[in-house]
C-alpha positions in Angstrom: -19.9 -27.1 24.4 -18.9 -23.6 25.2 -15.6 -21.9 26.2 -14.4 -22.2 29.8 -11.4 -21.1 31.8 -9.5 -22.0 34.9 -8.1 -18.5 35.2 -8.7 -16.8 38.5 -10.8 -13.6 38.2 -12.2 -11.3 40.8 -16.0 -11.9 41.3 -18.1 -9.4 39.2 -19.5 -6.7 41.4 -21.1 -3.4 40.7 -23.0 -0.8 42.6 -25.8 1.1 40.8 -27.2 4.3 42.3 -30.2 6.0 40.5 -30.3 9.7 41.0 -33.2 12.1 41.1 -32.0 13.9 37.9 -32.4 10.6 35.9 -28.7 9.8 35.8 -27.3 6.4 37.0 -24.1 6.1 38.9 -22.2 2.8 38.3 -19.0 1.9 40.2 -17.1 -0.9 41.6 -17.6 -1.5 45.4 -14.1 -2.9 45.5 -11.6 -0.1 46.8 -8.6 0.6 44.6 -5.4 -0.8 46.1 -2.1 1.0 46.5 -0.1 1.7 43.4 3.4 3.1 42.9 4.0 6.9 42.3 5.9 6.2 39.0 6.1 3.7 36.2 9.8 3.3 36.7 9.3 1.7 40.1 8.0 -1.5 38.3 11.1 -1.5 36.1 13.4 -1.2 39.1 11.6 -3.8 41.0 11.9 -6.5 38.2 15.5 -5.4 37.4 16.4 -6.4 41.0 14.1 -9.3 41.6 14.3 -11.0 38.2 17.3 -9.3 36.4 17.9 -11.8 33.7 14.2 -12.3 32.7 13.5 -11.2 29.2 11.5 -8.0 29.1 11.6 -7.0 25.5 12.3 -9.0 22.3 12.1 -8.2 18.6 13.0 -10.2 15.4 16.5 -9.7 13.9 16.5 -11.9 10.8 16.1 -15.5 12.0 16.9 -14.7 15.7 15.3 -12.5 18.3 17.1 -9.6 20.0 16.3 -9.8 23.6 16.7 -7.3 26.5 16.4 -8.3 30.1 14.9 -6.2 32.9 18.3 -5.4 34.3 19.6 -4.3 30.8 16.4 -2.2 30.3 16.9 -0.3 33.6 20.6 0.3 32.9 19.7 1.7 29.4 16.8 3.8 30.9 19.1 5.4 33.4 21.8 6.2 30.8 19.2 7.6 28.4 17.5 9.6 31.2 20.8 11.1 32.2 21.5 12.1 28.7 18.1 13.8 28.3 18.6 15.8 31.4 22.0 16.8 30.3 20.4 18.2 27.1 18.0 20.3 29.0 14.9 18.2 28.5 12.2 18.7 31.1 8.5 18.6 31.8 8.1 21.5 29.2 10.4 20.0 26.6 9.3 16.5 25.9 10.7 13.7 23.8 9.0 13.1 20.4 9.2 9.5 18.9 8.1 9.3 15.3 8.9 5.6 14.6 7.0 2.3 15.0 7.3 -0.1 17.9 10.7 -1.3 18.5 13.1 -2.3 21.4 15.0 1.1 21.0 11.6 2.9 20.9 10.8 1.3 24.2 14.2 2.0 25.8 14.0 5.7 24.9 10.5 5.9 26.3 11.5 4.2 29.5 14.5 6.6 29.9 12.3 9.6 29.5 9.8 8.3 32.0 12.7 7.6 34.4 13.8 11.2 34.2 10.5 12.7 34.6 10.4 14.0 30.9 7.1 13.4 29.1 7.4 11.1 26.0 5.1 11.7 23.0 5.0 8.7 20.6 3.5 10.1 17.4 1.8 7.9 14.6 4.4 7.0 11.9 1.6 7.4 9.4 1.7 11.3 9.9 5.4 11.1 8.7 5.4 8.3 6.1 1.9 8.2 4.7 1.0 11.8 4.7 1.7 13.9 1.6 1.5 17.4 3.3 2.6 16.5 6.8 -0.1 18.9 8.1 -0.9 16.8 11.2 2.7 16.4 12.1 3.3 20.1 11.7 0.3 20.9 14.0 1.6 18.4 16.6 5.1 19.9 16.6 3.7 23.4 17.0 1.7 22.3 20.0 4.3 19.9 21.5 7.5 21.9 21.1 9.7 18.9 21.7 13.2 19.1 23.1 14.4 15.9 21.2 13.2 13.9 18.2 13.9 10.3 17.6 13.4 8.2 14.4 14.7 4.8 13.6 15.7 5.6 10.0 16.9 9.1 9.4 16.7 8.6 5.6 13.2 7.3 5.6 11.9 10.1 7.8 14.0 12.8 6.2 11.0 14.5 4.4 9.0 14.6 7.6 11.9 15.9 9.6 12.4 18.6 7.0 8.7 19.5 7.1 8.9 20.3 10.8 12.4 21.6 10.8 13.7 19.0 13.2 16.9 17.0 13.5 16.8 13.5 14.9 19.0 12.3 17.7 20.4 8.7 17.4 19.9 6.6 20.5 23.5 5.5 20.5 24.5 9.0 21.5 22.1 8.9 24.5 23.4 5.5 25.6 26.9 7.0 26.0 26.0 8.9 29.1 27.1 7.7 32.5 24.2 7.8 35.0 24.8 9.4 38.4 23.2 11.5 41.0 21.3 13.7 38.5 19.1 10.8 37.1 18.6 9.4 40.6 17.4 12.8 41.9 15.1 13.3 38.9 13.6 9.8 39.3 13.0 10.4 43.1 11.3 13.8 42.3 8.6 12.2 40.1 5.1 12.3 41.7 1.9 10.6 40.6 0.9 13.9 38.9 4.1 14.1 36.8 3.2 14.0 33.2 4.4 10.6 31.8 3.2 10.7 28.2 1.3 12.9 25.7 -0.8 10.8 23.4 -2.3 12.4 20.3 -5.8 11.4 19.4 -7.5 12.9 16.3 -10.9 14.4 16.2 -12.9 14.8 13.1 -11.1 17.9 11.9 -8.0 19.9 12.8 -4.8 19.2 14.7 -4.8 16.0 16.9 -5.4 16.6 20.5 -2.5 15.9 23.0 -4.0 13.9 25.9 -1.9 14.3 29.1 -1.2 10.9 30.7 0.1 11.2 34.2 2.0 8.5 36.3 -1.0 8.4 38.5 -3.3 7.5 35.7 -1.1 4.8 34.2 -0.2 3.1 37.6 -3.7 3.3 39.0 -5.0 1.7 35.9 -2.8 -1.3 36.1 -3.6 -1.7 39.7 -7.2 -1.7 38.9 -6.7 -4.2 36.1 -4.6 -6.5 38.4 -7.4 -6.5 41.0 -9.9 -7.7 38.3 -7.5 -10.2 36.8 -5.6 -11.7 39.8 -4.2 -14.4 37.4 -1.7 -11.8 36.3 0.2 -12.2 39.6 0.4 -16.0 39.0 2.1 -16.2 35.8 4.0 -13.3 34.1 2.3 -12.6 30.8 4.0 -13.4 27.5 2.8 -11.2 24.6 3.5 -11.1 20.9 1.7 -8.1 19.4 1.8 -5.2 16.9 -0.5 -2.8 18.6 1.1 0.7 18.1 2.6 2.4 21.2 1.3 5.8 19.9 -2.2 4.6 20.8 -3.3 3.9 24.4 -4.2 0.2 23.8 -0.8 -0.9 22.9 1.2 1.9 24.6 -0.5 1.9 27.9 -2.8 -1.2 28.4 -0.6 -4.0 27.2 3.0 -2.5 27.5 2.3 -1.4 31.0 0.6 -4.7 31.9 3.8 -6.5 30.9 5.9 -4.0 32.9 3.8 -4.2 36.0 3.7 -8.0 36.1 7.2 -8.8 35.0 6.2 -10.3 31.7 7.8 -10.5 28.3 6.8 -8.5 25.3 7.7 -9.7 21.8 7.4 -6.7 19.4 5.5 -8.0 16.4 6.6 -6.1 13.3 3.4 -7.1 11.4 0.1 -5.1 11.1 -3.5 -6.0 10.2 -3.0 -5.4 6.6 -2.4 -7.6 3.5 1.3 -8.1 3.0 2.0 -7.3 6.7 -0.2 -9.8 8.5 2.1 -12.5 7.2 4.8 -11.2 9.6 2.5 -11.6 12.4 1.8 -15.2 11.3 5.5 -15.9 11.2 6.1 -14.6 14.7 3.2 -16.5 16.2 4.6 -19.7 14.8 7.6 -19.1 17.0 6.1 -17.3 20.0 3.3 -18.9 22.1 1.6 -16.0 24.0 -0.2 -16.5 27.2 -2.6 -13.5 26.4 -3.4 -12.3 22.9 -4.6 -8.7 22.4 -5.9 -7.4 19.1 -8.5 -5.2 17.4 -11.4 -6.8 15.3 -9.6 -6.0 12.1 -6.6 -7.9 13.3 -8.6 -11.0 14.2 -10.4 -10.8 10.8 -7.1 -11.0 8.9 -5.4 -13.6 11.3 -8.3 -16.1 11.5 -8.0 -17.5 8.0 -4.3 -18.4 8.7 -5.3 -20.1 12.0 -8.1 -22.0 10.3 -5.7 -23.3 7.5 -2.5 -23.9 9.3 -2.4 -26.6 11.9 1.2 -25.7 13.1 0.2 -22.2 13.6 -2.9 -23.2 15.6 -0.8 -25.4 17.8 1.7 -22.6 18.6 -0.9 -19.9 19.0 -3.1 -22.0 21.5 -0.3 -23.9 23.2 -0.3 -21.8 26.4 -2.9 -19.2 25.5 -5.1 -18.3 28.6 -7.2 -15.5 27.1 -8.0 -13.6 23.9 -8.9 -10.0 24.2 -10.4 -7.6 21.8 -11.0 -3.9 22.1 -11.0 -0.6 20.1 -14.2 -1.6 18.2 -17.0 -4.0 18.4 -16.1 -7.6 17.5 -18.5 -9.0 14.9 -20.2 -12.1 16.2 -19.1 -14.2 13.3 -15.5 -13.5 14.2 -16.3 -14.4 17.9 -17.7 -17.8 16.7 -14.8 -18.6 14.5 -12.4 -18.0 17.4 -14.6 -20.1 19.7 -14.6 -22.9 17.1 -10.9 -23.0 17.0 -10.4 -22.9 20.7 -12.9 -25.8 21.1 -11.1 -27.8 18.5 -7.5 -27.0 19.7 -8.0 -26.7 23.5 -11.3 -28.3 24.3 -12.7 -24.8 24.9 -10.2 -23.8 27.6 -9.9 -20.1 26.7 -11.2 -16.9 28.1 -12.7 -14.3 25.7 -12.2 -10.8 27.3 -12.7 -7.2 26.5 -12.7 -3.8 28.1 -13.8 -0.2 27.3 -12.2 3.2 27.7 -10.2 5.7 25.8 -6.9 7.6 25.6 -8.2 9.9 28.3 -9.0 6.9 30.7 -5.5 5.2 30.6 -7.4 3.3 28.8 -9.4 0.9 31.0 -12.7 2.2 32.5 -14.7 -1.1 32.4 -13.4 -4.6 32.0 -14.7 -8.1 31.5 -13.6 -10.4 34.3 -16.3 -13.1 34.1 -17.5 -15.4 31.4 -19.4 -13.9 28.5 -21.0 -15.8 25.6 -21.0 -13.2 22.8 -19.3 -10.0 21.8 -20.6 -6.6 22.9 -20.4 -6.8 26.7 -17.6 -4.5 28.0 -17.7 -5.5 31.6 -18.1 -3.4 34.8 -16.1 -0.4 36.1 -12.7 -1.2 37.6 -11.9 -0.3 41.2 -11.6 3.4 41.6 -13.6 4.2 38.4 -17.1 5.8 38.5 -19.4 6.0 35.6 -22.3 8.4 35.2 -25.0 7.3 32.8 -27.0 10.3 31.5 -30.2 10.0 29.5 -29.5 11.5 26.0 -31.4 11.1 22.7 -33.0 7.8 23.8 -29.7 6.3 25.0 -27.5 6.6 28.1 -24.5 8.8 27.5 -21.6 7.5 29.7 -19.1 9.8 31.6 -16.1 8.8 33.5 -14.3 9.9 36.7 -11.4 8.4 38.6 -7.6 8.5 39.1 -7.3 7.0 35.7 -8.8 10.0 33.9 -6.7 12.6 32.3 -6.3 16.0 33.9 -6.8 17.6 30.4 -5.1 18.3 27.0 -1.6 19.5 26.4 -1.5 23.3 26.3 -5.3 23.6 25.5 -7.4 25.0 28.4 -10.4 25.4 26.1 -10.5 21.7 25.1 -9.8 20.7 28.7 -12.8 22.7 29.9 -15.2 21.4 27.3 -14.2 17.8 28.1 -15.6 17.7 31.5 -19.1 18.2 33.0 -19.8 20.3 36.1 -19.1 17.3 38.4 -15.7 16.5 36.9 -16.8 13.5 34.8 -15.0 13.1 31.5 -17.5 13.3 28.5 -16.2 10.3 26.5 -19.0 10.6 23.9 -20.1 6.9 24.0 -23.5 5.4 24.9 -23.9 2.3 27.1 -26.8 0.2 28.3 -27.0 -2.4 31.1 -26.7 -6.0 29.9 -29.3 -6.9 32.5 -31.2 -4.0 34.1 -31.9 -6.2 37.1 -28.3 -7.1 37.7 -25.6 -4.4 37.2 -22.9 -7.0 37.9 -23.6 -8.5 34.4 -21.9 -5.4 33.0 -22.7 -2.8 30.4 -23.0 -3.1 26.6 -21.6 -0.6 24.2 -24.4 1.2 22.5 -22.6 3.4 19.9 -21.2 6.9 19.8 -23.6 9.6 20.8 -22.1 12.1 18.3 -22.5 9.6 15.4 -26.2 8.7 15.9 -28.8 10.7 13.8 -32.5 10.9 13.1 -34.3 10.1 9.8 -36.9 12.5 8.5 -39.4 10.4 10.3 -37.8 11.4 13.6 -36.5 7.8 14.1 -33.1 7.5 15.7 -30.4 5.6 13.7 -27.9 4.0 16.0 -24.8 4.0 13.8 -22.7 1.5 15.7 -25.2 -1.3 15.6 -26.1 -0.8 12.0 -22.5 -0.9 11.0 -21.7 -4.1 12.8 -24.7 -5.9 11.4 -23.8 -4.8 7.9 -20.1 -5.8 8.1 -21.1 -9.2 9.6 -23.7 -9.7 6.9 -21.1 -9.0 4.1 -18.3 -11.0 5.8 -15.5 -11.0 4.7 -15.9 -8.4 1.9 -16.0 -5.2 3.8 -13.1 -3.5 5.4 -15.4 -0.9 6.9 -18.8 0.9 6.3 -19.9 4.5 6.9 -23.7 4.9 7.7 -25.6 7.7 6.1 -29.1 9.1 6.2 -29.1 12.1 8.5 -32.5 14.0 7.9 -33.3 11.7 5.0 -36.1 9.2 4.4 -33.8 6.1 4.7 -30.4 5.1 5.8 -27.6 4.1 3.5 -23.9 3.0 3.7 -20.7 4.0 1.9 -18.6 0.8 1.7 -14.8 0.3 1.8 -14.4 -3.1 0.1 -11.5 -5.4 1.2 -9.6 -6.1 -2.1 -7.7 -9.0 -0.6 -11.0 -10.7 0.5 -12.5 -10.2 -3.0 -9.5 -11.6 -4.7 -9.4 -14.7 -2.3 -13.0 -15.3 -3.2 -12.3 -15.0 -7.0 -14.8 -12.1 -7.4 -14.6 -9.4 -10.0 -16.4 -6.0 -9.6 -19.7 -7.6 -10.8 -19.2 -10.5 -8.4 -18.6 -8.1 -5.5 -21.7 -6.2 -6.3 -23.9 -9.4 -6.6 -22.6 -10.7 -3.2 -23.2 -7.3 -1.5 -26.7 -7.1 -3.0 -27.6 -10.6 -1.8 -26.3 -9.7 1.8 -28.2 -6.5 1.8 -31.4 -8.3 0.7 -31.1 -10.8 3.5 -30.3 -8.0 6.0 -33.2 -6.0 4.8 -35.6 -8.9 5.0 -34.5 -9.5 8.7 -34.7 -5.8 9.5 -37.2 -4.9 12.3 -37.6 -1.2 11.2 -36.4 1.7 9.1 -33.4 2.4 11.4 -31.9 -1.1 11.9 -30.5 -1.8 8.4 -29.2 0.1 5.4 -31.6 0.5 2.5 -28.9 1.3 -0.2 -25.2 0.9 -0.6 -22.4 2.6 -2.6 -18.9 1.1 -3.0 -16.2 3.7 -2.7 -13.3 3.4 -5.1 -10.8 5.7 -3.2 -9.5 4.1 0.0 -9.8 6.1 3.2 -7.3 9.0 3.5 -5.1 9.4 6.5 -4.4 13.0 5.5 -8.0 13.8 5.6 -8.3 12.0 9.0 -10.7 9.4 7.5 -8.7 6.5 9.0 -6.2 5.9 11.8 -3.1 3.7 11.6 -5.0 1.0 13.5 -7.5 0.9 10.8 -10.4 2.7 12.5 -12.7 4.7 10.3 -13.8 8.3 11.3 -17.4 8.3 10.3 -17.7 12.1 10.6 -14.6 12.8 8.5 -15.7 10.5 5.7 -19.2 12.0 5.6 -17.8 15.5 5.4 -15.1 14.8 2.8 -17.3 12.7 0.6 -20.6 14.7 0.9 -21.0 14.5 -2.9 -21.0 10.7 -2.8 -23.5 10.8 0.0 -25.8 12.8 -2.3 -25.1 10.3 -5.1 -26.0 7.4 -2.9 -29.4 8.8 -1.8 -30.2 10.2 -5.3 -29.9 6.6 -6.8 -28.4 5.5 -10.0 -26.8 2.4 -11.6 -23.9 2.4 -9.1 -26.2 2.2 -6.1 -26.9 -1.2 -4.7 -30.5 -1.8 -3.6 -32.0 -4.8 -1.8 
C-alpha cells in the first residue's frame, strides 16, 4: 500500500520546446492569474474578513501568545508610521538580527506596509561568529536606517562590532497611524523592494538579493494555482524555518498570509538539544501542512517513531509533508511513509519544490503523486526554465515575475547573474524524470559548479554521490563533502553526528567500523569510478559558520570546506591510518 491523498491539485502540465541551439524551454501552459500589488493587501483583506482569526502564535511558558489578523494590521500601521517618522525609506532599510518571533514578524509587516525594505539577517552572524566579519560586510552594504534585536544584552557585542544601536519595538508601537502611512501604503507598486535577503557564496560578503512585492505576490499566486486546496482550508503551520532564508521567510510565511492561515512560531531547531522544543510544540499543535529540510526530518523521525502521542498529534489533521532545500535521502522518505501508513492509512501527500532566494523561492513545484524523493515538479504558472547542455548535464536557468531584478547595490553581481536572454543562472542541473512526458517533472541533478572530473576524465556528480553516502551511513553522518578533483579516485570528508553515535553506543572505533562497513557495501554496489567514494576521512572540527562552511539551516558549503581544509583533502588522498578504505 502506498501513500494517497484526497487533496485537490491542479493537473500536471508542462510544455517542452526544443531549440536549434540544443537548449530546451520548459514552462507551464497555465497562465498566471492576477495577484496583488503589495503583500500588505493580503493582511488588510484578512483583517477585515476574518479579524479575530489567529495569524501568529508563539509559546510563552505553558501558554501561547496569539495575535489576530486585525491586531497584526493595527500593529503594522503603527510601526509603519513610526518608521516613516524616523526617516526610513527605500534607501534606508530595517535590519532585523534576531530569530523568528511574533515581534519580528510585526516589525517586518510594518516595514512592508510602509514601503520600507526589511532585511532579516541570520542571528548566527551575530551570536555564533567570533569576528562578526559577515555582519560588518552586510552593514556596510545595507546601510540600515533602523536595527532591531530581541535581546539587547545578548546582541551587544554584535551591535558594538557594527556601531549600531537597537530600537525597541515598544517605541515604534507608540505611534498613531494616520494619513502618512496610508499614503505610503497606497504608493507601493509591484516593483517596490519588499525585502533584502542575504545569501552567502563560497567566499566574501553575503550577497543581498532584492525581493520585490511582484516577486513574492506572483509566487504565491503561482503556488495557489498548483495547490488549489489552499483556498479550501486555511493552512495551520508549526515550524522553525528561519525568516532570514527564503524558504521560511517567503514560501511558508507568505503562504500563511495569502491564505488566511495560522503560523505557530516554533522556537526549536534541527539540532540536538533544540529539536526537543519542536517535539514539545508538535504535541500541542497539529499542523495541516508540515515543511522542513531533510536534516529536520532526520532529527524528528526518531521521536515520531517512539512516541505514540506525538504521532497522533502530528498526523491528526496533516494533509501534506513538504521537504526542500536539499535532497531528501530515500531512507527518510520511507520512514515517513511507514509512519503515515500506520497512523493515517497512507492518507498523506509528499511534496517538494525547487528554487532559490532569487526566485521567491518557488520555480518548480510537485502537485501530483510521486513515489520517491528527488522529483521537484514542473514550472509554476508564469515561470520559464531554459535547460542548457553543460558538462554532460542540463544546466537550468529561470525567467519570470518571481525572479529577482538583481543584487542590492551590486551592478557587477547583477550583470553576471543573468544570461543574454534575461534568464537567471541558478547554477543547478536538472534532468527530465521522463523524457517522453515533461509533465512528469524534472529531477535535481546536482550543482553544476560542484561537479568535477577525475584524472580519467570521468565526471563526478557530487550531489548524487553525497546523497548515496549519507543514506548508506544513516544515521551517523551529519553531512559529507566529496573530493577528487583531478585525482584518480573520489573521496569524502565526513562530519559525524555525535548524537547519533552516542545513541548507537558507538565509540570512535565503533564509528569507524560502521563507516567502513557502509563504505564496503556502497563500493560493492557501485557502477563505476564516479558513483561512490573510494576513501573517507572523519573531520574532528565541526563546520565553521565564520568560514562560511555551514549556514544556520545546516547546509554545508562544499566549496568553502574544500578550500579551508585543503590540507585534509591532501591527507585523505595520500592515505594513512586515519583514512577509511572499503
